[in-house]
N, C-alpha and C positions, 0 to 999 in steps of 0.2 A: 531163584536158581542155589543149589546149594551151597553152604559155607556162611559168612559171616556179612554182613550186610547194615552200611552206617544208616540209619536215617534221622535226617534231622527235621524240627519244624520251624516251618515260612507263614509268615503274615500273609496274610492276603493283599491284592491291591498292585500297582507298580513297581512301588518301591517297599514293597516288602522285603522286611528283612528274618534271616534264617538263627536258630537258636547256636549261639555258641558249641556247647556240649548237644550232641545228641544219645541215641544208646546203637546198640549194637544187639543185630538181632542175627542169632544163630540158627542156623536152619540144617536140620542135621547132627553131624556129626563128622569131623575129619576120617578116622575110619572104622572099621568095624569090628577095629579091640576098642574100641576109645569109650569110658565110660561116663557117667553124669556122676559127681560129687557135690555134697553140698553142705556149707559151712551157715552156724547159724539155724537148724530147723525152720526155712523158709517153707510160709505156706506156697497152697497152688503151685508145686510143682510136682506136676502128674509122669512120673520116671519111676524106676528105681535104683534108689541112689543110696547111699553110704554117708550119713551127714558126720561132722565132726563139728568140734567147739571152737578149734583158732584156724586161722586158715595155715601155720601152720603143717599143724596134724595134718590137713587134706594135702598140699602140697607133698609133705612126706608120705606120702599113700599110695599117690596117685601115682596111674603110669604116662608114659609120653601120649601127649594130641590128648587127654580127659580136659574135660570141661568139668570148672570145678565156679561153681553158684555162690556167692557168696550173700547172704541176707541182711536186710538191713538191717543198723545197727554202727557201733563204736566198738573197734578192734584192739583194744593196748599191744601193740605185737612188734617186732621188727623183721620182719616178712623176707626169708631169702627164697628166693624162686631160682630153683638149680633145677626144674625140668624141663621139656619145652610143652608146658598148658597154657590152658588160657583160664587166664584168675579174673572170676565176672564179676565183680558189681552190679548191683540193682538201678545203680545212677549215682551220680558223684553228689544228688543233695540229699543220698539215705547212704550210703557202705561210707562209712571214716573208717579210715589207716590210725589211728595216735601213733607215733611216733618217738612221744617224750619218752627219755629214759626214768621212766617212775614206773611203778617200783624198780631197786637195783637188781630183779633178779632178771628184768626181761635184757639187760647188755650181755650179762655171765651167761645164760641161752643163747645168743646169740653165737658170741664167743664158742661156745663146747659146737653150737654144730655147726660154725663156718670150720673149726679144725677137724671134726671129724670129715667134710667132707671135703678137707684136701688131701688132710692122710689116709685114706681109702678109698681116694682118687676118684671121687664120682664125680669131682669136680675139676678143673685146668688152669691154671695158674698163668697169667700175659706172663709172658717173655719179659725179666726186666724183674720181677715181680719179685718182693722178700722173702725168705718162707723162716719162721715165726712167731714161736706160740708162747705161752706163758709168760710169765713178768705183767709189770702193773698196763704195762701198752702193748699186746703183740705187735708185730712188727707188718706181716699179712693180715693186708684192708686195710692197714691203720688209717688212709684218708677214706674209705667207704665204712668206716665202720657204725652203724647205728642207722643205716637208713630206711626210710622208710618201707620201700621193695630196693632188695637187692638182689640181681641176674647173675647168676656166673653158672658155669657152662661146662662140658666137653668138649672137646677141639675135634675129637674122632668117636666112631666108635656111632650103634645106633641109636642111641639118643642123643645124640649131637642136633642145637636146633636147624642146622644146616641141611640135613637126610630129608629127604622129599616128602616126606611121610610126617614130617614134622617142623613143617614150617610153619606159619602164621600163629606164634605161639603169641599169648599177647595180655596185657594191663588194662583193663575195661571197668569204666563204671564206679571208682574210687574218688572218695576226694581223700587226700595225704597232705598231713600234716604234722609239725611239732619235730621234723627232723635235726638232730645236730650233727656235726662231722660230715656226714656219708651226705647230707640231704634226702630229698622226696624220692628221685627214681634214678637207681643209679644200675647202668650196665656194665658191666667189669669187662668181660672178653668171649668171644663167641658165641655171641645171641644175634646168629643170622637170623635176618625174615623175621623182626620180633615187630606187634605194633603196640604201642600205647595212646590209648584215644580213649576218649571221653572223660579225662579225666579234671579233677580240681587239685593241680601239686600247688599250695599256699603255705607261706606261715613256717617255710624250711629254712634250713643254712649250711651251710658247707666248708671244706676248706677249701674246695672246688666250689665248683656251681652246683649252685642251692637246690635249684629245680628238679630240671631231667640234665644229667647226664651222661653222654656216650664215649665209653674209652676215659683214657688219661692225657693230662693234658702236658708232663712229665718227664716220666717210664723213657727210662733209657735200658738198650739191651746192647750183649754184642751180636753183631752180626760181622762173621768171616775175622778180619781184621780191625772191620771198623765198628764204632760204638753206634746206633739209627734211633730215633726213639719209637717207641715200642709202636708195631701195630697192634689194636686190641682186634679186627678181626671182629666188627663187630658191621657186618655187610647186611646192605638192604632194610637195613631200619625203616620205619612208617611213624610217625610221630603226627598225630593231626586232631584237631577236635579237642583241645581239648586249654582249658583254665589256666596258665600260670601265674600267677604272681604273688609279688611280698614273698618273691625269697631272694636272700643273698650269699653271697660267696667269694674267698678269700684269697684266692690264687688260681694262678691256670689262667684259666677263661672263661667268660659266660656267668651270668648272675640266673637268668633263667631258664634258656636251653644251649647245651655245649656237645658241639660232637667236635670226636679228638680223632687222633690219626686213625688213620683202619675205619673211619665209618662211610665205605664204599658203598655209593646207589645210596641214599640217605635219602628219604621223603620228610622234611619241616613244611605241615600243610595247614591253612582251616585253623592256626593258633590263636588263642587271645592274649598276648605276655606285654603285663602290665605290671607297672611298681616297681620291676626287680633290682636290683644295686649287685655291685659287684667295687670292689681295690683293685680287679685286673681289667681286662679287657674287654670288651662284647658285654655289656650287659643282658640285653634280651636278648640275643643270640647269635651264639659265638659257634663260626668253621675256624678250629684251630687247630691245622698241622692237615698234613696232608692226607686229604681223600678223595677218589675219581671213582669213574666207570670201574666198578667191581667185571674184570675182565674173567673170572670165572662163569659168569652166569650168560648164556642169551639173551639177548634183548634187554640188558641191563640198562637204566639213564642215566649220564652226570648226580652226582647230587643237586639236589634244589629243595628251595626253600619260596614259598608262595602260599599267597592267599590268604599271610597271617599278618594279624593283628599289634604293631610293634608299638606304643606306646606308653613313653613316662615312665619308663628306664633309665638309670643313672648310672654310673662306676667314675668315681673318685679316690684320689690316694695322694695325698701330702708327701707327701719323698720323693713321687717320679711321674711322667705323664702318662696315661692310660686313656685308650682309644676307643672311639667303635661303642656310644650311648645303645644305640640301637640294634643294628646289625654289626658285626667283623667277619669280615675274611683276612683270614692270615696265616702267614710259614709259620712255624714255630722257631723258636733263636736258635740258632747256629749255634752245635754241641760245641765244638772246639777254635778260637780265634784261627782270624783266616777265611775260615770256609766258610760256605754258603747257606742259607737255609733250602732245607727240604721245599720248601712253597707250600703253595694251598693247596694245588689241583685243581680241573675244575670243576663247576658248581654256578648253578643256573640263581638267578635273585630276581624275581618277575611276581607284579602283581598283589606288593603288599602296602599296609597303608601305614606308614615313619612316623610319626604323630610323636614333636613336644621332649624327647630323649636328649638327655645329658650328657654331655663328655667331659666335665671338670673344666680341667686347665688343658687336655690332650684335644684329638683334634675326630672332627669326628662320628660330629651330636647323632647324627641320623647311619649312616653307611661308613666304616675304618673297611679299608684296603691298605693290611700292611705285610711287608715280604712275603707278597702272590708267587715272584717268580724264584728259582733258583736252581737247584740241584736237576730241578727237574726237565728247566731250559737246556740245560748237558745233556741229558739220556733222551730226552723227545725230540727238541728243537722247536717248544711250543714256546708261547710267550703272551702274556697279555698283549691283547694290541690293541681293546677300545673298552670300554660300558659307559652302558647307560642306563 
């Protein structure tokens, strides 16, 4: 059928194993207006297409739903994906995004583009994000600066990721390495129905999660007369068939994969999450903050962590006890003294291999549940009653 199809290779025999990453086979385009753009002048692309020298140039020129085919090679870029396009590499063994901040103009170009996108209202900030450019260290996107691929979006309009015709934007078939501060892949906000698949995210570090980060762990915003954790509205995100290893984080939660408040109805499935480290909670996979069923989409399911291999991840902090070496399910800390946490929301965790992880001086080397019940119990009457 038309659309994106996942292909993996499985060895024959009774106990044949499948490849961790695969390839996405794209059948047709998502709309009659969609076009094919290429980067790096790939051979054997038998379509009428426009070629670009860099990934960023192709994204800047693309329309919503366009397919961007990135040829094998190493791309020394800090990519800002600000449109709902299909960013398609040749495979994680062939196409590499090198996010090391050298030469110096890589970072300055990133900052210029980020400022233009915000000031010209081409993307929207998440509630609570500070607006401030200029100076040595701009306040806007301070903790996301220089990610390998940084996804920003509009909260409304025809180009929003959640629009029916725009659903299924993706980052697929890349090795992403060398990032610091921001990490490998960061979804800032409003990146609904995004697919992150068939990538190798390796050797990245970040102020927060170093591998793949969805939303914000500590960002707050005013809501009426209250201060709440900011809902980044990254709903129905799918993270699947990735190798996410040897990434590091410092704060918030998560070393390999982190899903923060407002990641409703996400799916993290069939990933290989190995050797990630953090000085916070949840070294392998972290569900941190309140994310639940997406009430705005029919037939949505609760967040799902299924079929992943989560091995040899570690968190450790000499100053405090941190928890969840393999997987963390946790609510954010109460904002004001005496209040309850918002809780974690509903999440299904099943059929994962969790082995050889370490929680340092904390608890839950395999799985840790922390502050999973709170304000949502008062609102809905639900609470955690059992865990298998």
